[in-house]
C-alpha positions in Angstrom: 0.1 0.0 -0.2 2.6 2.4 0.9 4.6 1.7 -2.5 1.5 2.5 -4.4 1.2 5.8 -2.5 4.9 6.6 -3.3 4.5 5.7 -6.7 1.3 8.0 -7.1 2.8 10.9 -5.5 5.9 10.6 -7.7 3.7 10.7 -10.7 1.9 13.7 -9.5 5.1 15.5 -8.6 6.7 14.8 -11.9 3.3 15.9 -13.7 3.3 19.0 -11.7 6.8 20.0 -12.7 6.4 19.3 -16.1 3.0 21.4 -16.2 4.4 24.4 -14.4 7.8 24.3 -16.6 5.6 24.7 -19.6 3.8 27.7 -18.3 5.5 31.1 -18.8 5.0 34.1 -16.4 2.5 35.6 -19.0 0.2 32.7 -18.3 -0.1 33.5 -14.5 -2.6 36.4 -14.3 -2.8 37.3 -10.3 -5.4 39.8 -11.0 -7.8 37.0 -12.4 -7.5 35.0 -9.0 -10.7 35.3 -7.3 -10.7 34.9 -3.5 -14.0 33.9 -1.9 -13.2 33.3 1.8 -10.7 35.1 4.0 -7.7 33.3 5.4 -8.7 30.7 8.1 -12.4 31.0 7.2 -12.6 27.1 7.2 -11.6 25.7 10.3 -9.3 22.5 10.5 -10.5 19.4 12.8 -7.7 19.4 15.6 -9.0 16.8 17.7 -11.1 14.3 15.9 -13.6 11.9 17.4 -14.4 8.6 16.1 -17.2 6.0 16.2 -17.8 2.7 14.8 -19.2 3.2 11.1 -22.3 1.0 12.1 -22.9 3.3 14.9 -23.0 6.6 12.9 -26.7 7.0 11.3 -25.7 9.8 8.9 -23.0 7.8 7.3 -24.2 5.2 4.7 -22.2 2.3 3.0 -22.1 4.1 -0.2 -20.7 7.5 1.1 -17.0 8.2 0.3 -14.2 8.3 2.9 -10.6 8.7 3.0 -9.3 5.9 4.7 -5.7 5.6 6.6 -4.1 2.5 8.5 -0.8 2.6 10.1 0.5 -0.4 12.1 -3.1 -1.9 12.5 -4.8 1.4 13.6 -7.2 2.6 10.9 -9.5 5.6 10.6 -11.9 6.6 8.0 -12.6 10.4 7.3 -15.9 11.2 5.6 -15.5 13.1 2.5 -18.9 14.8 3.4 -17.1 16.4 6.8 -13.9 17.0 4.8 -15.9 19.2 2.2 -16.8 21.6 5.3 -13.3 21.5 6.9 -10.8 20.4 4.4 -8.1 19.6 6.8 -8.0 17.1 10.0 -5.0 16.9 11.9 -4.6 13.6 13.8 -2.4 10.9 14.9 -2.7 7.4 13.7 -0.7 4.8 15.8 1.3 7.7 17.3 2.3 9.1 13.9 0.9 12.7 13.2 -0.9 13.0 9.9 -2.6 15.7 7.9 -5.8 14.6 6.0 -6.8 17.2 3.3 -9.6 17.5 0.8 
């Protein structure tokens, strides 16, 4: 699983480098960037709490989650929650992680 992630992120990194290198300064137009929300308008979840999936009435089997497992300790972060917060800072098996969406 970790090897697949490494390959994926390597691919994304190479793609980004190639994409950015083909853009010239003239292609970037800061005046066209629209900021809808002020800085820190979407709060991160800093101390998430978890329930067994079967005990959460609003979470259905077809709902998307981002799953993380480290050393047998697993978590599922519902995409519906991440869409409202965009980042969760957590520790999984003692390892600090940031889950982003």
